[in-house]
N, C-alpha and C positions, 0 to 999 in steps of 0.2 A: 420475360425480362425485356425492359425497354432498350432501345438502341443505344441511348446515351450511357446507361449503366454497363451494357455489354462492351461498349468501346473502352470505357475506363478499365474494366476488369481484364480485357484482352491486353491492354497496354501494360498493366501490372504483371501479367504472366510473361510478358516479353522482357521484363527487367526494368520497366519504368518505375519512377517514384511518384507516389500519390501526392498530388497538390492539394492546397487548402480548399479551393473551390470544389474540386472533385470529391474530397472527403465529405464536405457539407452536402453535396449532391447525393452521395451514397446514403448518408444518414436520412436525408429527406425522402429518398425513394421508397424506403421500407421494403425493398426487394430482399427480404431476409435470406432466402435460400441461396440465390446466386452469390450474394455477398459472403454468406457463411462458407460456401464451398471454396470461394476464392481465398478466404482467410485460412481455411484448412490447408490449402495448397501452399500458402505463404508460410504457415507454421512448419510444414514438412520440409520446405527449403531451408528454414532457419534451424530447425531441430529435427533432423531426419529420424525415421524409425517410429516405433510405436510406444516408446516409454513415456509415461506420465508420472511426474514426481509429486511427492508430498513431504512435509516436514512435521516432526513431533516437537513442539515447543510450547511455551507458556507465555501468555501476555501477563506481565506483572504490572498492573496499574498502581504504581507505588504511592501516588497521592491523587486526590481529586480536588485539592485546593487549586484555584486558578484565578488569575486576575483578568483573564480575557473575556470569559463569559459569552462565547459565541452563541448566536441564536439557534443554530442547528444542533447544539450539543445538550444532551440531557444528563451528562455525567458530572459536569463541573459544580463546585460549591465555593462560595467566597470564604476567605480566611476567617475563622471564628465560628463557622457554621457548625451546628450540632451534628450534621450529616457529613462533615468533612473528616478526612483521615490522612495520616502519613505513616506508612508502614515502617516498622523498625528494621534495622539490618538483620536481626535474628528472624523476623517474620519472612523477610526476603530469602534468607538462606534456607529456611524450611520449605518454601515453595520450590526452590531449586532442587533440593533433595528429593522432593516428590516428583518433580519433572524427570530427573535422572532415573528414578525407580520405574517410571512408566516408559522408559526407552527414549526419552527426549534428549535432544542435542543442543538446544539453545533456549534463550529467553529473549523476549522483546519487552523492554521496559519503556513504558510511556505513561505520562501523567499530565496533570495540569501545570500551568506556569506558576509555580509556587514562588511567592515574593521573597522568601528568605533563604532558599537553597542556592548556594554558590558553587563555584568550581571545586572547592575543597571537598564538599559533600560528595559530589559525583566521583571524583578521583579516588577518594577513600573507599567509597562503596564498590567501585569497579575493581580496585586493587584487592579488596577483601574477598570479593567473589572469586577472582582468579586464583588467589592463594588457596582457597578452600576447594574450588571446583575448576581446576585448570582445563578440563576437557569441555567446559561449557562455552558456547558462543554467545557473546553479548551483542545482540543486534538491537540497538536501542537508541532512543532520543530522536524525535522528529526535528526538522529544521526550526520550527518555532521555539522548541525547547532549547536547542543549542544557542540560538540567537538570544533568548532570554537569559540563559545561564551566563553567557558572555557579558551581557549588560549588567546583571546583578553583581558580577565579579569585577567589573571595570576593566575588562581585557577584550582583545579582539576576538572575533569568531575563529580566526585561524589559530590563535594561541589556545583557545578553549578546546578546539578539536584536537590539536596536537597533544595537549596534556591529557585529555581523556583517552585518546588512542594509546598513549604510553602507559596509562593506568590499566588498560585492558579492553577498552571499547573496540569491537571488531568491525562493525558496519552500522549503517543508519537505515531505518525504515523511512518510507516516503510520506509519512503522515503530515497533516497540516497543509497539504497542497490544495485540497478541495478542488476549485477551478482556478487555474492560473490566468485569470483575467480580472483585472482590478475592479471593473464595474460590478462584477458578481461578488467579489470579496467585500466590497463596501456595503453590500446588502446583507450578506449572511455572516460575516466575521469582520466587522469594521475595526475592531481593536487588535486584530492579529496582524502579523507581518504581511507586507504586500508581496506580490508575485516576484518582483525583482529580488527582494531580500531572500525569499525561499530559494530561488535559483542560485543566488550568490552563496548561501550556506552549502548547497549541494556541490557547487563548483569547488569551493574551498575544501570540502570533505574529500572529493575525488583527488584534488591536488595533494592532500595529506595521506593519500593511499588508502582511504576508507571507501569501500564500495557501498552502494546503496540500492534501494528499490525506489520506484516512483509510483504514486497512486493518483487516482482521480475519483473524487466523489461527485457524481452527477445525478440529475433528476430533481434539482431544487428550483432555482429561478433562472438558470443559464439557458442560452440558445445553443443550437447546433454549432454555430460559428464559434461560440465561446469554448465548446468542447474541443474543437479543432485547434483553436489558439493554444489551449493547454497542451495538446499533443505536439504542436509545432515547437513549443518551448522545450519540451522533453527531448524531442528528436535533435534539435539544434545543439543542446548541451551534450547529448550522447555522441554526436558527430565529433565534438571537440575533445571530450574526455574519455568516452567509453566506460564511464563509471557506473552506469545503471545495470544491475543484474536482471531486473525483472520489472514489469509494469503490471499494476493491479487496479483495474477499474471496479468501482463498487457504487451501489446506489444509495442515495440519501434516504435515511429512515427518520420519519418526522414525529413519531409518537413520543409524548412527554417532552417535546422541545418547544421553544417559543415560536417555531414555524409549523406547528401541527396544523394539518389541513392543507399545506402547500402541495404543489404538484410533485408526485413521485413517479418513478419509472416502472413500466410494466416489464414482464419477462422478455417480451419481444424487443423492447427498447434496450434492455440490458444486453441481449445477445447481439443486436445490431451494433451497438456501441463497442462491445468487445471485439467484434469482427473487424470493424473499421479501425480500431486501435491497432490490431495486429497488422493490418494492411499499411497503415500510416507509419508505424514505428518499425520500419524495416531494419533498424540497427539495434533493436533491443531483442535479445535472444528469447527470453522467457516471458510469457503472458499468463497470469494467474487468474483462475476462475474463483469467484467469491461465493462459496456456499454459505458463508456467515450471513450475508444479506439476502441471498436468493434461495437458499435451501439446496439440498444435495441434488435433487432431480434436475433443476435448471443448471446447476454447476456441471453436472454430468453431460448434459446436452452441449454445454459450452466447450467441451473437449472436441466437438466437431465444428466449432466456430472460431478456432484460432488459439484456444488455450492449450497449454501443455503441462500445466501444474495445477493441483487442487489445493495448494496452500497448506495450512496447518490444521492439525487436530484441535488446536486451541484448547488445551487442558483448562485454561481459564481465560475469560474475556469479559470485561465489564463495561466498556464504553458503548459499543453497539447494543449490548444487552440493556443498557439504561434507556435506550430509545425504543424498547419494547420488542426487540428481535432476539430470540433465544434458541436458535438452531444449535444443536449439539451433535457432533459425530465423533466416533473414535477411530482408531487405526483400522480396525476390521471393516468398518463401514466405508471408509475412504478407499481401501484396497478393493472391496467388492464393487464399488461404483466404477472405479477405473477399469477393472477387469470386465465388468458387464458392458462397458463401452468398447470392448475389443482391444484394450491397451494393456501394457505391462506396467504394473505399479512398482515404483522404486522409491524407497525412503531416501531423502537427501538431507544435507546440512544447509545452513543459510547461504553458503557459497555455491550451492547447486552441485557439489560433489556428493557421491553416494555415502550414506551414513554407515 
């Protein structure tokens, strides 16, 4: 281990906060094992003990019609496409019934930015779900979707969030963040909301009493400094609101996208970025490993690099799968992986309370 890396890690163990230049230096160092061990120590300070959590839920991608058409996305279709769809309410209810039968506790609804679905559609849908399935958690709608719904409806983001909360929305996933650096966003998703708008939606969600997660999709065209800028923005908002329950870094998957052949991350880069995320985000309690993009073996290793959660069994997932990644695991496999890593597996709900 180099002296510079050792000095940074020693200061963190003494209670210091990781600075931006230090975080870039750690990412550039590729000193995976020392940084990973430091991240594991940080995890144990934040989440003591040997429990690793997981959730049983379903990603319901209710529509793939989208006006944005991001270059990195293989899922979206333009309105009128023969390959486009919008699920009916009854189809969504059927998927929820299947989820509950499999021991699930929540759904994560995410879709494209449909040009015709307004606030009334979402409020009616969420209210209908809660009437039929009051026990289900609705962890749904990314900031780009919320911003789009408000725009289509001619109302403010705050009003849209408040009305959907009152109809049954419980919390927000952190989708649509990609990299919160506008130079990167202009390259990979120029028609999507900018980073300030993403942050504003999350800020207003937290003000409305809606907790959320935060994500980072890395390994496309961004630099290490861009990744750290993303982490800084999450940490600053968390300092202010405390509204983020978890952070989920995952790697860009390029197959079947307009960016196919672009640089993607290795397992080593994934583990290093996850470890630095844990060290930098000293105010976010939970860090989730992404078996969906990395496979279960790498996700299992991530439990020694700062992660304390293996995410969802993902009874259904279509967005990442559209990019050619089709890892599938069930409850028994997640539990076995956690226990093989020397940890205690606990099923959770979306608010991280035991299920």
